[in-house]
C-alpha positions as CSV (number, residue, x, y, z in Angstrom):
1,W,4.3,18.6,31.1
2,S,5.7,22.0,30.3
3,W,4.5,25.6,30.5
4,L,6.2,28.8,31.2
5,P,7.8,28.9,34.6
6,G,6.4,31.6,36.8
7,V,3.3,32.2,34.7
8,A,0.2,31.6,36.7
9,A,-2.9,30.1,35.3
10,G,-5.2,32.6,33.8
11,R,-7.8,33.1,31.1
12,N,-7.0,32.9,27.4
13,L,-3.2,32.4,27.6
14,F,-1.1,31.8,24.5
15,V,2.4,30.4,24.7
16,F,4.8,29.6,21.9
17,F,7.3,26.7,21.9
18,R,10.0,26.5,19.3
19,R,12.8,24.2,18.4
20,A,15.4,24.9,15.7
21,F,17.6,22.1,14.3
22,S,19.6,21.1,11.3
23,L,19.3,18.0,9.2
24,R,21.8,16.6,6.7
25,D,19.1,14.6,5.0
26,V,15.3,14.5,5.3
27,P,14.2,11.3,7.0
28,P,11.4,9.2,5.3
29,A,9.3,9.8,8.4
30,L,9.6,12.0,11.5
31,P,6.8,11.4,14.0
32,F,5.8,14.1,16.4
33,R,3.2,13.7,19.2
34,V,1.7,16.8,20.7
35,F,-0.8,17.8,23.4
36,A,-1.9,21.2,24.6
37,D,-4.6,22.3,26.8
38,T,-6.8,23.7,25.4
39,R,-5.7,24.1,21.8
40,Y,-2.5,24.1,19.6
41,R,-1.3,25.1,16.2
42,L,1.8,23.3,14.8
43,W,4.1,24.9,12.3
44,V,7.1,23.5,10.5
45,N,9.3,25.9,8.6
46,G,6.6,28.6,8.6
47,E,3.7,26.4,7.3
48,I,0.8,25.2,9.5
49,V,1.0,21.4,9.6
50,G,-1.8,20.7,12.1
51,H,-4.0,21.8,14.9
52,G,-6.0,20.3,17.7
53,P,-6.5,18.5,20.0
54,A,-9.8,16.8,19.7
55,R,-12.2,17.3,22.6
56,F,-11.2,15.2,25.7
57,V,-11.6,14.9,29.4
58,P,-8.6,16.4,31.3
59,A,-8.2,13.3,33.3
60,Y,-7.6,11.3,30.1
61,P,-5.7,13.6,27.7
62,E,-5.2,12.4,24.1
63,M,-2.1,13.1,22.1
64,D,-2.2,13.9,18.3
65,T,0.5,12.5,16.0
66,H,1.8,14.3,12.9
67,D,4.5,13.2,10.4
68,L,6.7,16.2,10.0
69,S,8.8,14.8,7.1
70,P,6.9,16.4,4.2
71,W,7.6,19.9,5.6
72,L,11.3,19.3,6.5
73,R,14.3,20.2,4.3
74,A,18.0,19.5,4.4
75,G,19.7,22.2,6.4
76,Q,18.0,24.4,9.0
77,N,14.5,23.6,10.2
78,V,12.1,25.1,12.8
79,V,9.2,23.4,14.6
80,A,6.9,25.7,16.5
81,V,3.8,25.2,18.5
82,E,1.3,27.9,19.6
83,A,-0.5,26.5,22.7
84,Q,-3.6,28.1,24.1
85,H,-5.1,27.6,27.5
86,I,-8.7,29.0,27.7
87,G,-8.7,28.8,31.5
88,D,-12.4,28.6,32.1
89,A,-15.1,26.1,31.6
90,S,-17.0,26.6,28.4
91,Y,-18.6,24.6,25.6
92,E,-15.1,24.1,24.3
93,A,-13.2,23.1,27.5
94,M,-13.5,21.7,31.0
95,P,-11.6,23.3,33.9
96,S,-7.9,22.3,33.7
97,E,-4.4,23.5,34.2
98,P,-2.3,25.0,31.4
99,V,0.0,22.3,30.0
100,F,1.9,21.5,26.8
101,W,3.7,18.2,26.0
102,A,5.5,17.0,22.9
103,E,7.8,14.1,21.9
104,G,9.2,12.9,18.7
105,G,12.1,12.9,16.4
106,A,14.4,10.3,15.0
107,A,17.2,8.6,16.8
108,G,20.6,10.2,16.0
109,L,18.9,13.0,14.0
110,V,16.8,15.2,16.3
111,D,15.0,15.0,19.6
112,L,11.8,17.1,19.7
113,A,10.7,16.2,23.3
114,T,9.7,18.9,25.8
115,P,12.2,19.2,28.6
116,G,11.6,17.5,32.0
């Protein structure tokens, strides 16, 4: 799990995660799995690709999978995620800790996993 070091849990936190990389050719598929508590928006090269997650119980988080390939191009690419942590129990969320997690990419091309 990742979050900003030194940022304490609070209410209505927004954090951006970004990875820039270069591709010689666009792969036929580039899977990307993502989880954020409480919400996320996923961008590839400036276009919104997806958002989520579906409602879940914090003890059993569910990851969403997106194929990034349709939004990639040969050359420079940027994948960005805006993660939101509501930080309070509501009709949208149960109490939990602020976390973000991602993995994906293609062997030998790009690794989109969060560090740690």
